[in-house]
matplotlib code that plots the C-alpha trace (Angstrom):
import matplotlib.pyplot as plt

x = [143.9, 147.1, 150.4, 153.2, 156.1, 159.5, 160.6, 157.5, 155.9, 152.2, 150.6, 148.6, 145.5, 146.3, 146.7, 143.3, 141.7, 143.3, 142.1, 138.6, 138.7, 139.8, 137.0, 134.4, 135.8, 135.9, 132.1, 131.9, 134.1, 131.4, 129.0, 131.6, 132.3, 128.6, 128.2, 131.3, 130.1, 126.7, 128.5, 130.8, 127.8, 126.0, 129.0, 130.0, 126.7, 127.6, 131.3, 130.4, 127.9, 128.8, 126.7, 126.7, 125.0, 121.5, 118.8, 117.5, 121.0, 121.1, 120.7, 117.1, 114.1, 111.2, 109.0, 111.5, 112.0, 108.2, 108.0, 110.7, 109.2, 105.9, 107.6, 106.8, 110.2, 112.3, 112.9, 114.7, 116.1, 117.6, 118.3, 121.4, 121.8, 123.1, 119.7, 118.2, 119.5, 116.6, 114.1, 113.2, 112.7, 109.3, 108.4, 109.6, 107.8, 104.5, 104.7, 102.4, 104.1, 106.9, 107.7, 110.8, 112.5, 111.9, 113.2, 116.3, 116.9, 116.9, 119.0, 121.6, 123.3, 123.1, 125.0, 127.7, 128.2, 127.7, 124.5, 122.4, 118.6, 116.8, 115.1]
y = [131.0, 133.0, 131.6, 130.0, 132.2, 131.7, 129.4, 127.2, 128.3, 129.0, 131.5, 130.6, 131.8, 129.4, 126.6, 127.3, 127.4, 124.1, 122.5, 123.8, 122.3, 119.0, 118.9, 119.7, 117.0, 114.4, 114.7, 114.0, 110.9, 108.9, 109.8, 108.8, 105.6, 104.7, 105.4, 103.3, 100.5, 100.5, 100.3, 97.5, 95.5, 95.9, 94.7, 91.9, 90.0, 89.6, 88.6, 84.9, 85.5, 84.8, 84.5, 80.7, 81.1, 79.5, 82.1, 80.2, 80.7, 84.5, 86.7, 87.7, 88.3, 85.8, 88.3, 88.7, 84.9, 84.5, 87.0, 85.1, 81.7, 82.8, 83.6, 81.0, 80.8, 80.7, 77.9, 79.3, 75.9, 75.2, 78.5, 80.7, 84.4, 84.2, 82.9, 86.2, 87.7, 86.1, 88.1, 91.7, 94.5, 95.0, 91.4, 91.7, 94.9, 93.3, 90.7, 90.9, 92.4, 93.9, 97.2, 99.4, 97.6, 94.2, 95.4, 96.9, 93.6, 91.7, 94.3, 94.5, 91.1, 91.5, 94.7, 93.1, 90.2, 91.9, 90.2, 92.4, 92.2, 92.9, 96.3]
z = [111.8, 111.4, 110.0, 112.0, 113.0, 111.3, 114.2, 113.7, 117.0, 117.4, 119.7, 122.7, 120.9, 117.9, 120.4, 122.0, 118.5, 117.6, 120.9, 120.2, 116.7, 118.0, 120.6, 118.0, 115.7, 118.5, 118.7, 115.0, 115.2, 116.9, 114.1, 111.5, 113.3, 113.4, 109.6, 108.8, 111.0, 109.3, 105.9, 107.0, 108.4, 105.2, 103.2, 105.5, 105.1, 101.4, 101.7, 101.3, 98.6, 95.0, 91.8, 92.4, 95.8, 96.0, 96.3, 99.4, 101.0, 100.5, 103.5, 102.7, 104.9, 104.9, 103.1, 100.2, 99.9, 99.8, 96.9, 95.0, 95.7, 94.2, 90.9, 88.2, 86.6, 89.8, 92.3, 95.3, 96.4, 93.0, 91.3, 92.1, 92.2, 88.6, 87.5, 88.7, 85.4, 83.6, 85.7, 84.9, 87.3, 85.8, 86.5, 90.1, 90.7, 89.7, 92.4, 95.4, 98.5, 96.4, 98.0, 97.8, 100.7, 99.2, 95.8, 97.4, 99.3, 96.0, 94.2, 96.9, 96.5, 92.8, 93.0, 95.2, 92.9, 89.5, 88.6, 86.4, 86.4, 83.2, 82.9]

ax = plt.figure().add_subplot(projection="3d")
ax.plot(x, y, z, "-o")
ax.set_aspect("equal")
plt.show()
């Protein structure tokens, strides 16, 4: 795009190029809005979660809760998210039905609250 004239005026061609750019970007705005909304939805489900939240009260799927309930040193109705610091990633990954999605679902509230799982 060429520079503005000394008076600050743009040419008709520059105007058309600008309109074209705005139209192209307006199509991308919807994509950006969707991405931002997905991020906000992900964050908002953890706004009320702290390290003192009972595991049973975390926004977890039934599958993930089942995996955690089967762990010997964890009681989901009594232990809090902070108590997850006693569990190692290795121990978690050895559980039946522990896939990547389930592991991520456990790690996600830990990341938001600063709880660190053992390696």
